[in-house]
C-alpha positions as CSV (number, residue, x, y, z in Angstrom):
1,M,0.0,0.0,0.0
2,L,2.7,2.5,1.0
3,Q,4.7,1.7,-2.2
4,D,1.6,2.3,-4.4
5,N,1.0,5.6,-2.7
6,L,4.7,6.6,-3.1
7,I,4.6,5.7,-6.8
8,K,1.4,7.7,-7.3
9,F,3.0,10.6,-5.5
10,F,6.0,10.6,-7.8
11,E,4.0,10.0,-11.0
12,E,1.7,12.9,-10.1
13,S,4.6,15.2,-9.3
14,F,6.4,14.3,-12.5
15,R,3.3,14.9,-14.6
16,K,2.1,18.1,-12.9
17,N,5.6,19.7,-12.8
18,S,7.2,18.3,-16.0
19,D,8.7,21.6,-17.1
20,M,9.7,22.8,-13.6
21,P,13.2,22.4,-12.2
22,A,13.4,19.3,-9.9
23,L,17.1,18.9,-9.0
24,T,20.2,21.0,-9.3
25,D,23.8,19.7,-9.0
26,Y,25.5,22.0,-6.4
27,F,28.9,21.6,-8.2
28,T,28.1,21.7,-11.9
29,R,24.9,23.9,-11.5
30,E,23.2,21.5,-13.9
31,T,19.4,21.6,-13.3
32,L,17.1,18.8,-14.3
33,S,13.4,19.2,-14.9
34,Y,10.8,16.8,-13.5
35,Y,10.5,15.4,-17.0
36,M,14.2,14.7,-17.2
37,V,14.2,13.0,-13.8
38,S,11.2,10.9,-14.7
39,R,13.0,9.7,-17.9
40,E,16.1,8.7,-16.0
41,V,14.0,6.9,-13.3
42,A,12.2,5.0,-16.1
43,K,15.6,4.0,-17.6
44,L,16.8,2.8,-14.2
45,H,13.6,0.8,-13.8
46,M,14.3,-0.9,-17.2
47,M,17.9,-1.6,-16.1
48,M,16.8,-3.1,-12.8
49,H,14.3,-5.4,-14.7
50,E,17.0,-6.5,-17.1
51,C,19.3,-7.3,-14.1
52,G,16.6,-9.4,-12.5
53,I,16.1,-7.2,-9.5
54,K,12.8,-8.1,-7.7
55,D,10.6,-6.6,-5.0
56,D,12.5,-6.3,-1.7
57,D,15.9,-7.0,-3.2
58,R,18.6,-4.8,-1.8
59,V,20.2,-2.3,-4.1
60,A,23.4,-0.5,-2.8
61,I,23.7,3.1,-3.9
62,V,27.2,4.5,-3.5
63,G,28.2,8.0,-4.6
64,R,28.4,11.7,-4.1
65,N,25.2,13.5,-3.0
66,N,24.0,14.8,-6.3
67,P,21.0,14.5,-8.7
68,R,22.2,11.2,-10.1
69,W,22.2,9.7,-6.6
70,V,18.7,11.0,-5.9
71,M,17.4,9.5,-9.1
72,A,19.0,6.2,-8.3
73,F,17.3,6.3,-4.9
74,I,13.9,7.3,-6.3
75,A,14.2,4.6,-8.9
76,T,15.1,1.9,-6.4
77,I,12.2,2.6,-4.0
78,T,9.6,3.1,-6.7
79,Y,10.7,-0.1,-8.3
80,G,10.0,-2.0,-5.1
81,A,13.5,-2.7,-4.1
82,V,15.2,-1.6,-0.8
83,A,17.8,1.2,-1.2
84,V,21.0,0.6,0.8
85,P,22.8,4.0,0.8
86,I,26.5,3.8,1.3
87,M,28.5,7.0,1.8
88,Q,31.3,7.4,-0.7
89,D,33.6,8.2,2.2
90,F,33.1,4.8,3.8
91,D,36.2,2.7,4.0
92,A,36.0,-0.9,2.7
93,N,35.2,-2.3,6.1
94,D,32.3,0.1,6.8
95,A,30.9,-0.5,3.3
96,L,31.1,-4.3,3.8
97,F,29.5,-4.0,7.2
98,T,26.6,-2.0,5.8
99,L,26.1,-4.5,3.0
100,K,26.2,-7.5,5.3
101,H,23.7,-5.8,7.6
102,A,21.4,-5.0,4.7
103,I,21.2,-8.6,3.6
104,G,21.0,-10.0,7.2
105,A,24.4,-11.8,7.1
């Protein structure tokens, strides 16, 4: 139920605000519209499907805090998978601990 509401929320936002700015990269000053974000999220959904990701699978997201990271997060949760954010500054041991915790190992 929550996932359905979340998906509807994003769909409605993307549709109503398609020409409006949605995300801006602090470093590059690149601004993406809601339409551009929705296209990238849709591409990520297709990629997840091709990779065989299913509902409740864990998807690790590593990277700098920028629009691409946000789109990966939105795509993951709206696809039905569980996002596992890993800070880019984590050393290997911290990243491994986070991943093991996420899968219950």
